[in-house]
N, C-alpha and C positions, 0 to 999 in steps of 0.2 A: 426066083429066090431071094430075089434083092429089094423085092419090092413088098416084099411078104415082113420082109426083116424092118422095110421103113415102114411101115401102118404099123406092126410089133409096137414100136418106138416108137410110137406120136402115142396109141393108147396106152401107154404107159408113162408120158407122157405130158399126157390129160388125164389120164387116174390122178396123179399127182398134183398137175394142175390145180382139181377141181378142187382137191381136196386140202390143198392148205389156202382154199379164199371162200370155201365152206366151214376151217374149223374157224379164221376170224369173229362168227356170229355172232360172242356169247353174249348174254344176256345179260338181265340189266343186274344187277344183286339184287336183293330182299332187300326192303323196307327195314330201320336196326325197330327189334324185337318191341312189341310193347312190357313193358314188366307185368310178373308177370306175382307177384307179393311183396307183402311191406320189407324192407330195408330199414328199419327198430323192432325193436325182441312188443312181437303184442300185449304183450302181456301187460309193459307199462302199458299202453293208451288203459288204461283203467280207469287212469287218472279225467277222460275226459269223459268219463258212465256220467259225474257224483255231475256235472254242469250240463252234459242231459241232461239226466232228471228232476231239473229242477228249471229248469227250463219255460216250463207252461207257468208254472208260479213269479217267476221273475223272468219276466218276462223285458230284452236288455241288457243283459246282466252277460259278460264275458267270460269265458273258460280260462279256468285256472292257469293260471302262467305255468304250468308244470304242462297243460295240455298241450296246450302253443307247444314250448321250447322241444315238445321230440317232434310235431310234426316242423318245424325251423330246421329249415337247407332243403327239405325234402320239394322237387317240383312238386305241380297243384294236380297230381293223376299220379305222383307217389302214397299222396297222402289220403288221396279219394283214395286206393286201396287197403293201405293198413286200415282208413278209419272201417273199411267196409271190411274187410278179412276179422277189426275187432267186434265190430258189431255181427257178424257171422259167428262164429267163437263165441258166440250172449261173455268177451269177455270185460264188458260193462257191462250186465247185471242187469239190464234192464228188459224185461220182456212185451211186445206186442206194440216196438218203437218202429216209427214210418223211414226202411232205412234211409228213403234220398233224403229226406226232409234237415234227416239229423244232420249226412251226411254234411250237408250244403249249413247245417246252419256252421256247424265245428269250422269248417274249413275256412264262411264267409268272418267266422267269428273271430279268426286269425291271423287275418289280412288275405289266405288265398281264392280262388276260384275253382267251383268244378268246374275241371273238362267242360266243354259244352257234349254232348253223346254221352257222357261216358255213364256207364250202365249198375251199378250193384249186385254181380253173380254168384 
């Protein structure tokens, strides 16, 4: 009778011990989420459309200061996402636009860089 109580106590303590030890294996938190939308009013990016429509005629011309001002303060990824959103929503009023080229032109002209591997989806 005494032996079965000792065995039961050891099993109980073992269970508690292994529960405590295994509960300490906490996974790493997930990586910060990539922004999925533009933190600015996308309609305002229409001022960038005028420049994109003229870029083939005025090689070397810079986008309007209003266009770059809208992208100011945004991280490179956020700026690219904003332009992508504006192009997809046809806010810029340009049809048959080569999206990766257009985004690169505006972003680079405003002193930013398109993040490596960025794809406008």
